[in-house]
C-alpha positions as CSV (number, residue, x, y, z in Angstrom):
1,X,-172.8,21.5,64.2
2,X,-175.8,22.2,62.0
3,X,-173.8,24.0,59.3
4,X,-172.0,20.6,58.6
5,X,-175.2,18.5,58.5
6,X,-176.7,17.3,55.2
7,X,-178.5,20.3,53.7
8,X,-176.3,22.7,55.7
9,X,-174.2,25.4,54.2
10,X,-170.8,23.7,54.8
11,X,-171.8,20.9,52.3
12,X,-171.6,23.5,49.5
13,X,-168.2,24.4,48.1
14,X,-169.2,28.1,48.0
15,X,-169.2,28.1,51.8
16,X,-165.5,27.5,51.8
17,X,-164.9,30.4,49.4
18,X,-166.6,32.8,51.8
19,X,-164.2,33.8,54.5
20,X,-166.9,35.5,56.5
21,X,-167.7,32.1,58.0
22,X,-164.3,32.2,59.7
23,X,-163.3,28.8,58.4
24,X,-160.7,28.3,55.6
25,X,-160.3,25.0,53.8
26,X,-156.7,23.7,54.1
27,X,-156.4,21.5,51.0
28,X,-152.6,21.4,51.3
29,X,-152.8,19.5,54.5
30,X,-154.1,16.3,52.8
31,X,-150.8,15.0,51.4
32,X,-149.0,15.3,54.7
33,X,-151.8,13.5,56.6
34,X,-152.0,10.8,53.9
35,X,-148.3,10.1,54.5
36,X,-149.0,10.0,58.3
37,X,-151.8,7.5,57.7
38,X,-149.4,5.2,55.8
39,X,-146.8,5.4,58.6
40,X,-149.6,4.3,61.0
41,X,-150.0,1.2,58.8
42,X,-153.3,2.2,57.0
43,X,-153.8,2.2,53.3
44,X,-156.3,5.1,52.8
45,X,-157.2,8.5,54.2
46,X,-160.7,10.1,54.3
47,X,-162.2,13.3,55.5
48,X,-165.3,12.9,57.7
49,X,-168.6,14.5,58.5
50,X,-171.7,13.4,60.5
51,X,-175.3,13.2,59.4
52,X,-177.9,11.2,61.4
53,X,-179.2,7.6,61.7
54,X,-181.8,6.6,59.1
55,X,-183.9,3.5,58.6
56,X,-184.0,3.9,54.8
57,X,-180.2,3.9,54.0
58,X,-179.3,3.4,50.3
59,X,-177.7,0.0,51.0
60,X,-181.0,-1.9,50.7
61,X,-183.0,0.2,53.1
62,X,-180.7,-0.6,56.0
63,X,-181.4,0.8,59.5
64,X,-178.1,2.4,60.3
65,X,-178.7,2.2,64.0
66,X,-180.0,-1.4,64.1
67,X,-177.4,-2.9,61.8
68,X,-174.6,-2.0,64.2
69,X,-176.3,-2.0,67.7
70,X,-174.2,-3.8,70.2
71,X,-171.5,-4.9,67.8
72,X,-168.9,-2.2,68.3
73,X,-169.1,-1.2,64.7
74,X,-170.1,2.3,63.4
75,X,-172.3,2.8,60.3
76,X,-171.0,5.2,57.7
77,X,-172.0,6.5,54.3
78,X,-169.1,6.4,51.8
79,X,-168.6,9.0,49.2
80,X,-170.1,8.3,45.8
81,X,-166.6,7.8,44.2
82,X,-166.0,4.9,46.6
83,X,-169.2,3.1,45.4
84,X,-170.1,4.4,42.0
85,X,-171.3,1.2,40.3
86,X,-175.1,0.8,40.7
87,X,-177.1,-2.3,39.6
88,X,-180.0,-0.1,38.6
89,X,-177.8,2.1,36.4
90,X,-177.8,5.4,38.3
91,X,-177.1,6.7,41.7
92,X,-177.7,5.8,44.4
93,X,-179.2,2.4,45.3
94,X,-177.0,-0.5,46.5
95,X,-173.8,1.0,45.2
96,X,-170.7,-1.2,44.7
97,X,-167.1,-0.2,44.3
98,X,-166.3,0.7,40.7
99,X,-163.5,-1.0,38.7
100,X,-161.1,1.9,39.1
101,X,-161.1,2.0,42.8
102,X,-158.2,0.6,44.7
103,X,-154.6,1.2,45.7
104,X,-153.5,2.8,42.4
105,X,-156.2,5.4,42.3
106,X,-156.1,5.9,46.1
107,X,-159.9,5.7,46.1
108,X,-160.9,3.0,48.6
109,X,-163.3,0.3,47.3
110,X,-165.9,0.8,49.9
111,X,-169.3,-0.1,48.4
112,X,-172.4,-1.1,50.3
113,X,-171.8,-3.6,53.1
114,X,-168.0,-3.3,53.0
115,X,-166.1,-3.0,56.3
116,X,-162.9,-1.3,57.4
117,X,-160.8,-0.6,60.5
118,X,-159.1,2.7,61.2
119,X,-158.2,5.5,63.5
120,X,-158.9,9.2,63.7
121,X,-156.0,11.6,63.2
122,X,-155.8,14.7,65.3
123,X,-156.0,17.1,62.3
124,X,-158.9,19.0,60.6
125,X,-159.1,19.7,56.9
126,X,-159.7,23.4,57.6
127,X,-158.2,26.0,59.9
128,X,-159.9,25.7,63.3
129,X,-158.9,25.0,66.9
130,X,-159.0,21.4,68.0
131,X,-160.9,20.8,71.2
132,X,-159.1,19.1,74.2
133,X,-162.2,17.0,75.0
134,X,-161.6,14.9,71.9
135,X,-158.4,13.2,73.1
136,X,-160.0,9.8,73.9
137,X,-161.2,9.6,70.2
138,X,-157.6,9.1,69.0
139,X,-156.7,6.3,71.4
140,X,-158.5,3.4,69.8
141,X,-159.1,1.7,66.5
142,X,-162.7,1.8,65.1
143,X,-164.6,-0.8,63.0
144,X,-166.9,0.7,60.4
145,X,-169.4,-0.7,57.9
146,X,-170.8,1.0,54.8
147,X,-174.6,1.2,55.2
148,X,-175.4,4.2,53.1
149,X,-174.0,6.6,50.4
150,X,-172.9,10.2,50.5
151,X,-174.0,11.3,47.1
152,X,-172.0,14.0,45.4
153,X,-175.2,16.0,44.7
154,X,-176.0,18.0,47.8
155,X,-172.6,17.2,49.3
156,X,-170.3,18.7,46.7
157,X,-167.8,20.1,49.2
158,X,-167.1,16.7,50.8
159,X,-168.1,13.7,48.7
160,X,-166.3,13.2,45.4
161,X,-168.4,11.8,42.6
162,X,-166.0,9.6,40.7
163,X,-162.5,8.2,40.7
164,X,-160.0,10.9,39.6
165,X,-161.7,13.7,41.5
166,X,-161.2,15.1,45.0
167,X,-163.3,17.1,47.4
168,X,-162.8,20.7,48.5
169,X,-160.1,19.5,50.9
170,X,-158.2,17.5,48.2
171,X,-159.3,14.2,49.6
172,X,-160.3,11.3,47.4
173,X,-162.3,9.5,50.1
174,X,-165.0,10.6,52.6
175,X,-167.1,9.0,55.3
176,X,-170.3,10.5,56.5
177,X,-170.9,9.0,60.0
178,X,-174.4,8.1,61.0
179,X,-173.7,8.2,64.7
180,X,-170.0,8.8,65.4
181,X,-168.1,8.1,68.7
182,X,-167.9,10.7,71.5
183,X,-165.5,13.5,70.8
184,X,-166.0,13.4,67.0
185,X,-165.2,16.4,64.9
186,X,-164.3,16.6,61.2
187,X,-161.0,14.8,61.8
188,X,-159.2,12.8,59.2
189,X,-159.7,9.1,59.3
190,X,-157.0,6.6,58.3
191,X,-158.3,3.2,57.4
192,X,-157.8,-0.1,55.6
193,X,-160.7,-2.3,54.2
194,X,-161.2,-5.4,56.4
195,X,-163.6,-8.4,56.5
196,X,-166.8,-7.7,58.3
197,X,-167.4,-9.6,61.5
198,X,-169.7,-12.7,61.3
199,X,-172.4,-10.8,63.2
200,X,-172.3,-7.8,60.9
201,X,-172.4,-10.1,57.9
202,X,-175.4,-11.9,59.3
203,X,-177.3,-8.7,60.0
204,X,-176.6,-7.3,56.6
205,X,-177.8,-10.6,55.0
206,X,-181.1,-10.4,56.9
207,X,-181.7,-6.7,56.8
208,X,-180.6,-5.4,53.4
209,X,-182.8,-5.5,50.3
210,X,-179.7,-5.4,48.1
211,X,-179.6,-9.2,47.9
212,X,-181.5,-10.4,44.9
């Protein structure tokens, strides 16, 4: 949906204050879904959006399509709060997880080139019907790799800037999917950081300009 794309109106918090759009943020849902994620065996919960593949992603000019092609992984951009330590001093090149990320803050340490595994949860962070065509989405576990950043600026409704803040939907974590699986909508995603596969690690080593 174009309104949710980067640069679209739903990236701005003011969109969610305007009921004429017919969508209402449901920030109170987050705590219940967070508990559900933990019962499923996952450590963290994120809201989700989709942008588009790019060949100049912030994690060392990675090509988000090429880095995962044929691997079963999905490339994502993690919220700035999840990778708010930058070698150059300012957002947004080659971000790493900051020192306050982790279990205590509930902000996942998901900087560039970090991987995770998780599942979509059949709940949206706003009041809207859930399409029946999405049921296959919830039946499997997905592997993801952080190839890009979702900077707070321009994505204020969804991507928290730093540890200790939340987005419009009261979530501390967010993933912007470059090319999500079929049936995707803005569903919550329960996840736990995990080692990257040998193939993904090798591709990152050869493709990313963040090394040295």
